[in-house]
ChimeraX commands (.cxc) that place a marker at each C-alpha (Angstrom):
marker #1 position 131.96,-29.20,44.01 radius 0.5
marker #1 position 132.20,-30.84,40.59 radius 0.5
marker #1 position 129.02,-29.09,39.38 radius 0.5
marker #1 position 130.28,-29.51,35.81 radius 0.5
marker #1 position 129.62,-33.26,36.08 radius 0.5
marker #1 position 125.87,-32.94,36.59 radius 0.5
marker #1 position 124.02,-34.35,33.59 radius 0.5
marker #1 position 127.10,-36.09,32.17 radius 0.5
marker #1 position 126.90,-39.80,31.42 radius 0.5
marker #1 position 129.23,-42.60,32.56 radius 0.5
marker #1 position 129.67,-46.26,31.71 radius 0.5
marker #1 position 131.27,-48.32,34.49 radius 0.5
marker #1 position 132.50,-51.84,33.73 radius 0.5
marker #1 position 132.66,-54.13,36.74 radius 0.5
marker #1 position 130.13,-51.80,38.33 radius 0.5
marker #1 position 128.12,-54.37,40.27 radius 0.5
marker #1 position 128.56,-56.54,43.34 radius 0.5
marker #1 position 126.70,-59.35,45.04 radius 0.5
marker #1 position 123.88,-58.40,47.38 radius 0.5
marker #1 position 125.24,-58.36,50.91 radius 0.5
marker #1 position 128.81,-58.71,49.66 radius 0.5
marker #1 position 131.67,-56.24,49.78 radius 0.5
marker #1 position 131.32,-53.18,47.57 radius 0.5
marker #1 position 133.95,-53.02,44.85 radius 0.5
marker #1 position 135.58,-49.95,43.32 radius 0.5
marker #1 position 133.15,-50.08,40.38 radius 0.5
marker #1 position 130.02,-50.00,42.53 radius 0.5
marker #1 position 131.52,-47.36,44.85 radius 0.5
marker #1 position 132.27,-45.23,41.79 radius 0.5
marker #1 position 128.71,-45.64,40.54 radius 0.5
marker #1 position 127.36,-44.40,43.88 radius 0.5
marker #1 position 129.79,-41.48,43.99 radius 0.5
marker #1 position 128.94,-40.35,40.45 radius 0.5
marker #1 position 125.21,-40.71,41.02 radius 0.5
marker #1 position 125.55,-38.48,44.08 radius 0.5
marker #1 position 127.22,-35.90,41.83 radius 0.5
marker #1 position 124.31,-35.96,39.37 radius 0.5
marker #1 position 125.98,-38.12,36.71 radius 0.5
marker #1 position 123.84,-40.49,34.63 radius 0.5
marker #1 position 125.25,-43.96,35.17 radius 0.5
marker #1 position 125.16,-47.20,33.18 radius 0.5
marker #1 position 126.79,-50.20,34.84 radius 0.5
marker #1 position 127.74,-53.53,33.38 radius 0.5
marker #1 position 129.19,-56.68,34.88 radius 0.5
marker #1 position 129.83,-60.29,33.88 radius 0.5
marker #1 position 127.49,-61.64,36.57 radius 0.5
marker #1 position 123.85,-60.91,35.73 radius 0.5
marker #1 position 122.86,-61.62,39.34 radius 0.5
marker #1 position 125.21,-58.89,40.53 radius 0.5
marker #1 position 123.80,-56.40,38.03 radius 0.5
marker #1 position 120.23,-57.11,39.13 radius 0.5
marker #1 position 121.15,-56.86,42.82 radius 0.5
marker #1 position 123.07,-53.61,42.36 radius 0.5
marker #1 position 120.42,-51.94,40.23 radius 0.5
marker #1 position 117.80,-52.88,42.82 radius 0.5
marker #1 position 119.94,-51.47,45.64 radius 0.5
marker #1 position 120.68,-48.21,43.79 radius 0.5
marker #1 position 117.02,-47.76,42.87 radius 0.5
marker #1 position 116.11,-48.23,46.54 radius 0.5
marker #1 position 118.59,-45.45,47.34 radius 0.5
marker #1 position 116.58,-43.17,45.05 radius 0.5
marker #1 position 118.88,-43.15,42.01 radius 0.5
marker #1 position 117.90,-43.58,38.38 radius 0.5
marker #1 position 120.50,-45.94,36.94 radius 0.5
marker #1 position 120.59,-48.47,34.11 radius 0.5
marker #1 position 122.72,-51.50,33.43 radius 0.5
marker #1 position 123.07,-54.88,31.81 radius 0.5
marker #1 position 125.04,-58.09,31.93 radius 0.5
marker #1 position 128.06,-57.86,29.64 radius 0.5
marker #1 position 131.43,-59.52,29.12 radius 0.5
marker #1 position 134.22,-56.95,28.67 radius 0.5
marker #1 position 136.04,-59.53,26.56 radius 0.5
marker #1 position 133.24,-59.31,23.96 radius 0.5
marker #1 position 133.18,-56.40,21.52 radius 0.5
marker #1 position 129.55,-57.23,20.75 radius 0.5
marker #1 position 128.60,-57.02,24.43 radius 0.5
marker #1 position 130.41,-53.72,25.00 radius 0.5
marker #1 position 128.92,-52.20,21.84 radius 0.5
marker #1 position 125.51,-53.19,23.24 radius 0.5
marker #1 position 126.30,-51.41,26.53 radius 0.5
marker #1 position 127.23,-48.24,24.64 radius 0.5
marker #1 position 124.02,-48.47,22.60 radius 0.5
marker #1 position 121.95,-48.88,25.78 radius 0.5
marker #1 position 123.62,-45.84,27.29 radius 0.5
marker #1 position 123.19,-43.64,24.21 radius 0.5
marker #1 position 119.57,-44.74,23.71 radius 0.5
marker #1 position 118.79,-43.77,27.31 radius 0.5
marker #1 position 121.02,-40.73,27.85 radius 0.5
marker #1 position 122.03,-39.62,24.31 radius 0.5
marker #1 position 125.74,-39.51,25.21 radius 0.5
marker #1 position 128.73,-41.29,26.70 radius 0.5
marker #1 position 131.01,-38.78,28.41 radius 0.5
marker #1 position 132.92,-40.98,30.83 radius 0.5
marker #1 position 134.21,-44.55,30.83 radius 0.5
marker #1 position 135.56,-46.17,34.00 radius 0.5
marker #1 position 136.96,-49.68,33.49 radius 0.5
marker #1 position 136.82,-51.56,36.78 radius 0.5
marker #1 position 136.42,-55.14,35.57 radius 0.5
marker #1 position 139.25,-57.35,36.72 radius 0.5
marker #1 position 140.39,-60.91,37.32 radius 0.5
marker #1 position 143.01,-62.00,39.86 radius 0.5
marker #1 position 144.18,-65.48,40.78 radius 0.5
marker #1 position 147.47,-66.08,42.60 radius 0.5
marker #1 position 149.71,-68.65,40.91 radius 0.5
marker #1 position 153.48,-69.07,40.68 radius 0.5
marker #1 position 154.84,-68.98,37.14 radius 0.5
marker #1 position 156.09,-72.57,37.34 radius 0.5
marker #1 position 152.51,-73.71,37.94 radius 0.5
marker #1 position 150.75,-71.21,35.66 radius 0.5
marker #1 position 149.07,-72.66,32.59 radius 0.5
marker #1 position 148.80,-70.82,29.29 radius 0.5
marker #1 position 145.01,-70.92,29.66 radius 0.5
marker #1 position 145.17,-69.19,33.06 radius 0.5
marker #1 position 147.60,-66.61,31.67 radius 0.5
marker #1 position 145.30,-65.83,28.75 radius 0.5
marker #1 position 142.20,-65.58,30.97 radius 0.5
marker #1 position 143.73,-62.88,33.15 radius 0.5
marker #1 position 145.21,-60.97,30.20 radius 0.5
marker #1 position 141.87,-61.18,28.39 radius 0.5
marker #1 position 139.81,-59.60,31.18 radius 0.5
marker #1 position 142.33,-57.12,32.58 radius 0.5
marker #1 position 143.99,-55.86,29.40 radius 0.5
marker #1 position 141.91,-56.88,26.39 radius 0.5
marker #1 position 138.78,-55.81,28.27 radius 0.5
marker #1 position 140.19,-52.28,28.64 radius 0.5
marker #1 position 140.98,-52.18,24.92 radius 0.5
marker #1 position 137.51,-53.43,23.94 radius 0.5
marker #1 position 135.62,-51.07,26.26 radius 0.5
marker #1 position 137.73,-48.11,25.13 radius 0.5
marker #1 position 137.26,-48.98,21.47 radius 0.5
marker #1 position 133.50,-49.12,22.01 radius 0.5
marker #1 position 133.32,-45.53,23.28 radius 0.5
marker #1 position 136.20,-43.73,21.60 radius 0.5
marker #1 position 134.47,-43.01,18.27 radius 0.5
marker #1 position 131.54,-41.42,20.05 radius 0.5
marker #1 position 133.82,-39.36,22.28 radius 0.5
marker #1 position 135.80,-38.13,19.27 radius 0.5
marker #1 position 132.60,-37.13,17.46 radius 0.5
marker #1 position 131.40,-35.07,20.45 radius 0.5
marker #1 position 134.91,-33.69,21.08 radius 0.5
marker #1 position 134.80,-34.63,24.75 radius 0.5
marker #1 position 135.44,-37.58,26.98 radius 0.5
marker #1 position 137.32,-38.94,29.97 radius 0.5
marker #1 position 138.46,-42.53,30.39 radius 0.5
marker #1 position 139.74,-43.89,33.70 radius 0.5
marker #1 position 141.29,-47.37,33.58 radius 0.5
marker #1 position 141.66,-49.11,36.92 radius 0.5
marker #1 position 145.07,-50.79,36.95 radius 0.5
marker #1 position 146.90,-51.89,40.11 radius 0.5
marker #1 position 150.08,-51.25,42.08 radius 0.5
marker #1 position 151.06,-54.74,40.93 radius 0.5
marker #1 position 151.48,-53.24,37.46 radius 0.5
marker #1 position 154.18,-50.96,38.91 radius 0.5
marker #1 position 155.91,-53.05,41.57 radius 0.5
marker #1 position 155.16,-56.62,40.48 radius 0.5
marker #1 position 154.30,-59.31,43.01 radius 0.5
marker #1 position 155.21,-62.98,43.45 radius 0.5
marker #1 position 152.48,-65.25,42.17 radius 0.5
marker #1 position 151.18,-62.40,40.04 radius 0.5
marker #1 position 153.18,-62.52,36.80 radius 0.5
marker #1 position 150.00,-62.71,34.71 radius 0.5
marker #1 position 148.14,-60.13,36.81 radius 0.5
marker #1 position 151.11,-57.74,37.03 radius 0.5
marker #1 position 151.73,-58.02,33.28 radius 0.5
marker #1 position 148.09,-57.26,32.48 radius 0.5
marker #1 position 147.98,-54.26,34.82 radius 0.5
marker #1 position 151.31,-52.88,33.53 radius 0.5
marker #1 position 149.82,-53.22,30.05 radius 0.5
marker #1 position 146.86,-51.09,31.12 radius 0.5
marker #1 position 149.23,-48.32,32.19 radius 0.5
marker #1 position 151.06,-48.39,28.86 radius 0.5
marker #1 position 147.78,-48.54,26.91 radius 0.5
marker #1 position 146.47,-45.57,28.88 radius 0.5
marker #1 position 149.51,-43.39,28.16 radius 0.5
marker #1 position 149.43,-44.21,24.46 radius 0.5
marker #1 position 145.70,-43.54,24.11 radius 0.5
marker #1 position 146.03,-40.29,26.07 radius 0.5
marker #1 position 148.55,-39.03,23.50 radius 0.5
marker #1 position 146.37,-40.27,20.64 radius 0.5
marker #1 position 143.19,-38.42,21.61 radius 0.5
marker #1 position 144.39,-35.37,23.57 radius 0.5
marker #1 position 143.66,-33.07,20.63 radius 0.5
marker #1 position 140.07,-34.36,20.63 radius 0.5
marker #1 position 139.53,-33.00,24.17 radius 0.5
marker #1 position 139.61,-36.53,25.58 radius 0.5
marker #1 position 141.56,-37.24,28.76 radius 0.5
marker #1 position 142.75,-40.71,29.75 radius 0.5
marker #1 position 144.22,-41.81,33.10 radius 0.5
marker #1 position 145.02,-45.02,34.93 radius 0.5
marker #1 position 144.27,-45.48,38.61 radius 0.5
marker #1 position 146.57,-47.85,40.47 radius 0.5
marker #1 position 144.92,-48.93,43.72 radius 0.5
marker #1 position 146.83,-50.79,46.37 radius 0.5
marker #1 position 145.07,-53.18,48.68 radius 0.5
marker #1 position 141.46,-52.06,48.90 radius 0.5
marker #1 position 138.83,-53.78,51.06 radius 0.5
marker #1 position 137.02,-55.56,48.23 radius 0.5
marker #1 position 136.01,-59.09,47.33 radius 0.5
marker #1 position 139.28,-59.59,45.44 radius 0.5
marker #1 position 141.32,-58.70,48.53 radius 0.5
marker #1 position 139.18,-61.03,50.63 radius 0.5
marker #1 position 139.96,-63.87,48.21 radius 0.5
marker #1 position 143.72,-63.25,48.32 radius 0.5
marker #1 position 144.23,-62.59,52.05 radius 0.5
marker #1 position 142.82,-65.71,53.60 radius 0.5
marker #1 position 144.00,-65.45,57.23 radius 0.5
marker #1 position 145.01,-63.02,59.99 radius 0.5
marker #1 position 148.74,-63.68,59.52 radius 0.5
marker #1 position 148.61,-62.84,55.81 radius 0.5
marker #1 position 146.63,-59.71,56.63 radius 0.5
marker #1 position 149.27,-58.55,59.13 radius 0.5
marker #1 position 152.08,-59.18,56.65 radius 0.5
marker #1 position 150.27,-57.15,54.02 radius 0.5
marker #1 position 149.52,-54.27,56.38 radius 0.5
marker #1 position 153.16,-54.12,57.44 radius 0.5
marker #1 position 154.15,-53.23,53.86 radius 0.5
marker #1 position 151.77,-50.25,53.72 radius 0.5
marker #1 position 153.17,-47.05,55.29 radius 0.5
marker #1 position 149.68,-45.95,56.38 radius 0.5
marker #1 position 149.18,-49.35,58.07 radius 0.5
marker #1 position 145.66,-49.90,56.80 radius 0.5
marker #1 position 143.81,-51.07,53.70 radius 0.5
marker #1 position 142.00,-48.59,51.52 radius 0.5
marker #1 position 138.26,-48.25,51.13 radius 0.5
marker #1 position 136.46,-48.47,47.75 radius 0.5
marker #1 position 135.00,-45.01,48.35 radius 0.5
marker #1 position 138.48,-43.53,48.63 radius 0.5
marker #1 position 139.35,-44.82,45.16 radius 0.5
marker #1 position 135.97,-43.62,43.85 radius 0.5
marker #1 position 136.62,-40.10,45.14 radius 0.5
marker #1 position 139.90,-39.91,43.19 radius 0.5
marker #1 position 138.12,-41.19,40.08 radius 0.5
marker #1 position 135.48,-38.47,40.46 radius 0.5
marker #1 position 138.18,-35.80,40.67 radius 0.5
marker #1 position 139.93,-37.10,37.54 radius 0.5
marker #1 position 136.63,-37.12,35.63 radius 0.5
marker #1 position 135.79,-33.58,36.67 radius 0.5
marker #1 position 136.89,-30.34,35.05 radius 0.5
marker #1 position 138.96,-29.72,38.19 radius 0.5
marker #1 position 141.46,-32.04,36.48 radius 0.5
marker #1 position 141.00,-30.56,33.00 radius 0.5
marker #1 position 144.73,-30.00,32.36 radius 0.5
marker #1 position 145.71,-33.55,33.31 radius 0.5
marker #1 position 145.97,-36.53,31.00 radius 0.5
marker #1 position 148.01,-39.70,30.66 radius 0.5
marker #1 position 148.70,-39.87,34.40 radius 0.5
marker #1 position 149.09,-42.92,36.63 radius 0.5
marker #1 position 147.51,-42.10,39.98 radius 0.5
marker #1 position 148.49,-44.28,42.95 radius 0.5
marker #1 position 145.89,-44.85,45.66 radius 0.5
marker #1 position 147.83,-47.20,47.87 radius 0.5
marker #1 position 148.56,-45.74,51.31 radius 0.5
marker #1 position 152.15,-45.02,50.31 radius 0.5
marker #1 position 152.96,-48.55,49.13 radius 0.5
marker #1 position 154.46,-47.23,45.86 radius 0.5
marker #1 position 156.23,-44.28,47.48 radius 0.5
marker #1 position 159.74,-45.43,46.59 radius 0.5
marker #1 position 158.92,-46.98,43.23 radius 0.5
marker link #1:1,2 radius 0.2
marker link #1:2,3 radius 0.2
marker link #1:3,4 radius 0.2
marker link #1:4,5 radius 0.2
marker link #1:5,6 radius 0.2
marker link #1:6,7 radius 0.2
marker link #1:7,8 radius 0.2
marker link #1:8,9 radius 0.2
marker link #1:9,10 radius 0.2
marker link #1:10,11 radius 0.2
marker link #1:11,12 radius 0.2
marker link #1:12,13 radius 0.2
marker link #1:13,14 radius 0.2
marker link #1:14,15 radius 0.2
marker link #1:15,16 radius 0.2
marker link #1:16,17 radius 0.2
marker link #1:17,18 radius 0.2
marker link #1:18,19 radius 0.2
marker link #1:19,20 radius 0.2
marker link #1:20,21 radius 0.2
marker link #1:21,22 radius 0.2
marker link #1:22,23 radius 0.2
marker link #1:23,24 radius 0.2
marker link #1:24,25 radius 0.2
marker link #1:25,26 radius 0.2
marker link #1:26,27 radius 0.2
marker link #1:27,28 radius 0.2
marker link #1:28,29 radius 0.2
marker link #1:29,30 radius 0.2
marker link #1:30,31 radius 0.2
marker link #1:31,32 radius 0.2
marker link #1:32,33 radius 0.2
marker link #1:33,34 radius 0.2
marker link #1:34,35 radius 0.2
marker link #1:35,36 radius 0.2
marker link #1:36,37 radius 0.2
marker link #1:37,38 radius 0.2
marker link #1:38,39 radius 0.2
marker link #1:39,40 radius 0.2
marker link #1:40,41 radius 0.2
marker link #1:41,42 radius 0.2
marker link #1:42,43 radius 0.2
marker link #1:43,44 radius 0.2
marker link #1:44,45 radius 0.2
marker link #1:45,46 radius 0.2
marker link #1:46,47 radius 0.2
marker link #1:47,48 radius 0.2
marker link #1:48,49 radius 0.2
marker link #1:49,50 radius 0.2
marker link #1:50,51 radius 0.2
marker link #1:51,52 radius 0.2
marker link #1:52,53 radius 0.2
marker link #1:53,54 radius 0.2
marker link #1:54,55 radius 0.2
marker link #1:55,56 radius 0.2
marker link #1:56,57 radius 0.2
marker link #1:57,58 radius 0.2
marker link #1:58,59 radius 0.2
marker link #1:59,60 radius 0.2
marker link #1:60,61 radius 0.2
marker link #1:61,62 radius 0.2
marker link #1:62,63 radius 0.2
marker link #1:63,64 radius 0.2
marker link #1:64,65 radius 0.2
marker link #1:65,66 radius 0.2
marker link #1:66,67 radius 0.2
marker link #1:67,68 radius 0.2
marker link #1:68,69 radius 0.2
marker link #1:69,70 radius 0.2
marker link #1:70,71 radius 0.2
marker link #1:71,72 radius 0.2
marker link #1:72,73 radius 0.2
marker link #1:73,74 radius 0.2
marker link #1:74,75 radius 0.2
marker link #1:75,76 radius 0.2
marker link #1:76,77 radius 0.2
marker link #1:77,78 radius 0.2
marker link #1:78,79 radius 0.2
marker link #1:79,80 radius 0.2
marker link #1:80,81 radius 0.2
marker link #1:81,82 radius 0.2
marker link #1:82,83 radius 0.2
marker link #1:83,84 radius 0.2
marker link #1:84,85 radius 0.2
marker link #1:85,86 radius 0.2
marker link #1:86,87 radius 0.2
marker link #1:87,88 radius 0.2
marker link #1:88,89 radius 0.2
marker link #1:89,90 radius 0.2
marker link #1:90,91 radius 0.2
marker link #1:91,92 radius 0.2
marker link #1:92,93 radius 0.2
marker link #1:93,94 radius 0.2
marker link #1:94,95 radius 0.2
marker link #1:95,96 radius 0.2
marker link #1:96,97 radius 0.2
marker link #1:97,98 radius 0.2
marker link #1:98,99 radius 0.2
marker link #1:99,100 radius 0.2
marker link #1:100,101 radius 0.2
marker link #1:101,102 radius 0.2
marker link #1:102,103 radius 0.2
marker link #1:103,104 radius 0.2
marker link #1:104,105 radius 0.2
marker link #1:105,106 radius 0.2
marker link #1:106,107 radius 0.2
marker link #1:107,108 radius 0.2
marker link #1:108,109 radius 0.2
marker link #1:109,110 radius 0.2
marker link #1:110,111 radius 0.2
marker link #1:111,112 radius 0.2
marker link #1:112,113 radius 0.2
marker link #1:113,114 radius 0.2
marker link #1:114,115 radius 0.2
marker link #1:115,116 radius 0.2
marker link #1:116,117 radius 0.2
marker link #1:117,118 radius 0.2
marker link #1:118,119 radius 0.2
marker link #1:119,120 radius 0.2
marker link #1:120,121 radius 0.2
marker link #1:121,122 radius 0.2
marker link #1:122,123 radius 0.2
marker link #1:123,124 radius 0.2
marker link #1:124,125 radius 0.2
marker link #1:125,126 radius 0.2
marker link #1:126,127 radius 0.2
marker link #1:127,128 radius 0.2
marker link #1:128,129 radius 0.2
marker link #1:129,130 radius 0.2
marker link #1:130,131 radius 0.2
marker link #1:131,132 radius 0.2
marker link #1:132,133 radius 0.2
marker link #1:133,134 radius 0.2
marker link #1:134,135 radius 0.2
marker link #1:135,136 radius 0.2
marker link #1:136,137 radius 0.2
marker link #1:137,138 radius 0.2
marker link #1:138,139 radius 0.2
marker link #1:139,140 radius 0.2
marker link #1:140,141 radius 0.2
marker link #1:141,142 radius 0.2
marker link #1:142,143 radius 0.2
marker link #1:143,144 radius 0.2
marker link #1:144,145 radius 0.2
marker link #1:145,146 radius 0.2
marker link #1:146,147 radius 0.2
marker link #1:147,148 radius 0.2
marker link #1:148,149 radius 0.2
marker link #1:149,150 radius 0.2
marker link #1:150,151 radius 0.2
marker link #1:151,152 radius 0.2
marker link #1:152,153 radius 0.2
marker link #1:153,154 radius 0.2
marker link #1:154,155 radius 0.2
marker link #1:155,156 radius 0.2
marker link #1:156,157 radius 0.2
marker link #1:157,158 radius 0.2
marker link #1:158,159 radius 0.2
marker link #1:159,160 radius 0.2
marker link #1:160,161 radius 0.2
marker link #1:161,162 radius 0.2
marker link #1:162,163 radius 0.2
marker link #1:163,164 radius 0.2
marker link #1:164,165 radius 0.2
marker link #1:165,166 radius 0.2
marker link #1:166,167 radius 0.2
marker link #1:167,168 radius 0.2
marker link #1:168,169 radius 0.2
marker link #1:169,170 radius 0.2
marker link #1:170,171 radius 0.2
marker link #1:171,172 radius 0.2
marker link #1:172,173 radius 0.2
marker link #1:173,174 radius 0.2
marker link #1:174,175 radius 0.2
marker link #1:175,176 radius 0.2
marker link #1:176,177 radius 0.2
marker link #1:177,178 radius 0.2
marker link #1:178,179 radius 0.2
marker link #1:179,180 radius 0.2
marker link #1:180,181 radius 0.2
marker link #1:181,182 radius 0.2
marker link #1:182,183 radius 0.2
marker link #1:183,184 radius 0.2
marker link #1:184,185 radius 0.2
marker link #1:185,186 radius 0.2
marker link #1:186,187 radius 0.2
marker link #1:187,188 radius 0.2
marker link #1:188,189 radius 0.2
marker link #1:189,190 radius 0.2
marker link #1:190,191 radius 0.2
marker link #1:191,192 radius 0.2
marker link #1:192,193 radius 0.2
marker link #1:193,194 radius 0.2
marker link #1:194,195 radius 0.2
marker link #1:195,196 radius 0.2
marker link #1:196,197 radius 0.2
marker link #1:197,198 radius 0.2
marker link #1:198,199 radius 0.2
marker link #1:199,200 radius 0.2
marker link #1:200,201 radius 0.2
marker link #1:201,202 radius 0.2
marker link #1:202,203 radius 0.2
marker link #1:203,204 radius 0.2
marker link #1:204,205 radius 0.2
marker link #1:205,206 radius 0.2
marker link #1:206,207 radius 0.2
marker link #1:207,208 radius 0.2
marker link #1:208,209 radius 0.2
marker link #1:209,210 radius 0.2
marker link #1:210,211 radius 0.2
marker link #1:211,212 radius 0.2
marker link #1:212,213 radius 0.2
marker link #1:213,214 radius 0.2
marker link #1:214,215 radius 0.2
marker link #1:215,216 radius 0.2
marker link #1:216,217 radius 0.2
marker link #1:217,218 radius 0.2
marker link #1:218,219 radius 0.2
marker link #1:219,220 radius 0.2
marker link #1:220,221 radius 0.2
marker link #1:221,222 radius 0.2
marker link #1:222,223 radius 0.2
marker link #1:223,224 radius 0.2
marker link #1:224,225 radius 0.2
marker link #1:225,226 radius 0.2
marker link #1:226,227 radius 0.2
marker link #1:227,228 radius 0.2
marker link #1:228,229 radius 0.2
marker link #1:229,230 radius 0.2
marker link #1:230,231 radius 0.2
marker link #1:231,232 radius 0.2
marker link #1:232,233 radius 0.2
marker link #1:233,234 radius 0.2
marker link #1:234,235 radius 0.2
marker link #1:235,236 radius 0.2
marker link #1:236,237 radius 0.2
marker link #1:237,238 radius 0.2
marker link #1:238,239 radius 0.2
marker link #1:239,240 radius 0.2
marker link #1:240,241 radius 0.2
marker link #1:241,242 radius 0.2
marker link #1:242,243 radius 0.2
marker link #1:243,244 radius 0.2
marker link #1:244,245 radius 0.2
marker link #1:245,246 radius 0.2
marker link #1:246,247 radius 0.2
marker link #1:247,248 radius 0.2
marker link #1:248,249 radius 0.2
marker link #1:249,250 radius 0.2
marker link #1:250,251 radius 0.2
marker link #1:251,252 radius 0.2
marker link #1:252,253 radius 0.2
marker link #1:253,254 radius 0.2
marker link #1:254,255 radius 0.2
marker link #1:255,256 radius 0.2
marker link #1:256,257 radius 0.2
marker link #1:257,258 radius 0.2
view
């Protein structure tokens, strides 16, 4: 399955996690793609996480590269692309998994906090995409998967900044998909629901909150990072070659009536 992906090259933002901590969607995607024979370059804001993740993946027998980078910095993301091209001679896939979430009611939300979330979640997608798009156009091939959120579709109390940023990712994705379709470049957004990651652990702080959240999910469970990674792999593959500009919900049915 997905034999066409072998030898392709992917950049994954937010692709690292703390040693011993919960695996995020970015790291799970890196593992999934490496298993499929894809060359992988990860980047993350936390250098410690990058070092830990590279060490873990090397111990698993994978050749993988990466570096510390801030998705809010065009200079940093250009450096990631250069690292990837120097090592692998191409950038075929981009998966943007970097994200920032902090619950806060609008009445208490400062402009600084608003801008911080918008900068990482939306501007970071723009910057990462801008860093790779010229190369993808020149090679007449590419796939970009932007990880959004169900909050960008449904909204959520205490999440005006987060929901706005993730809705922006969906709109950005659709516009870019139309812009580069004739260049054989496909662009999708993935909208995960509540996935067992560090972000979820930070938001759901007690058993009662967990039960309330589970009650809203038709499948009555949280998702696993690997489940999101498997959908990403499908969208990157040629099995999905006649799809672009789609918003794919991975949420246990949470968005079913939206």
